[in-house]
C-alpha positions as CSV (number, residue, x, y, z in Angstrom):
1,M,280.3,24.3,73.8
2,P,284.0,25.4,73.8
3,F,283.4,27.3,70.5
4,A,280.4,29.1,72.0
5,W,282.6,30.2,74.9
6,A,285.6,31.1,72.7
7,F,283.7,33.0,70.0
8,G,280.6,34.2,71.8
9,E,278.3,33.3,68.9
10,R,274.7,32.4,69.6
11,M,274.7,29.7,67.0
12,F,277.4,27.7,68.8
13,Y,275.3,27.6,72.0
14,L,272.3,26.2,70.1
15,L,274.5,23.7,68.2
16,G,276.3,22.6,71.4
17,V,273.1,21.9,73.2
18,A,271.6,20.1,70.3
19,L,274.6,17.9,69.8
20,I,274.9,17.2,73.6
21,L,271.2,16.1,73.6
22,L,271.4,13.9,70.5
23,G,274.7,12.3,71.7
24,S,273.2,11.7,75.2
25,I,270.2,10.0,73.7
26,G,272.4,7.7,71.6
27,L,274.5,6.9,74.6
28,L,271.7,6.3,77.1
29,V,269.4,4.2,74.9
30,G,272.4,2.1,74.0
31,T,271.1,0.2,71.0
32,E,273.2,0.2,67.9
33,Q,270.4,1.6,65.7
34,I,269.7,4.5,68.0
35,A,273.4,5.3,68.3
36,R,273.7,5.4,64.5
37,A,270.5,7.4,64.1
38,S,271.8,9.8,66.8
39,A,275.1,10.3,64.9
40,V,273.3,10.9,61.6
41,G,270.9,13.3,63.3
42,S,273.8,15.2,64.8
43,G,275.3,15.7,61.4
44,L,272.0,16.8,59.9
45,V,271.4,19.3,62.8
46,M,274.9,20.7,62.4
47,A,274.6,21.1,58.6
48,A,271.2,22.8,59.1
49,L,272.4,25.2,61.7
50,V,275.5,26.1,59.7
51,L,273.3,26.8,56.7
52,V,270.9,28.9,58.7
53,Y,273.9,30.8,60.2
54,A,275.3,31.4,56.7
55,L,272.0,32.9,55.7
56,G,272.3,35.5,58.4
57,V,269.5,34.3,60.7
58,F,271.7,34.6,63.8
59,A,273.1,38.0,62.9
60,R,272.6,40.6,65.6
61,P,271.0,43.9,64.5
62,P,273.4,46.9,64.8
63,R,273.1,48.8,68.0
64,D,273.3,52.2,66.3
65,P,271.0,52.6,63.3
66,A,273.4,55.1,61.8
67,A,276.2,52.5,62.0
68,A,274.2,50.3,59.6
69,K,274.3,52.9,56.8
70,V,276.9,52.4,54.1
71,V,279.3,55.3,53.9
72,S,280.1,56.4,50.4
73,A,283.6,57.0,49.2
74,D,282.7,60.5,47.8
């Protein structure tokens, strides 16, 4: 969650919540297998969210449609 507060990116909020939930499940259930599965699941969730972020799914649309136009160097 500190990254979400520092950078203000929506992806970090989702990632932080997902990792907190998975980590809490691993801690609260307490078995070794669940803890390992929770750790692996956290890594998979993180990799998936970073991939989705890199593909631009979390990109915010521009506020001004004219700002989205590419200005030519002519």
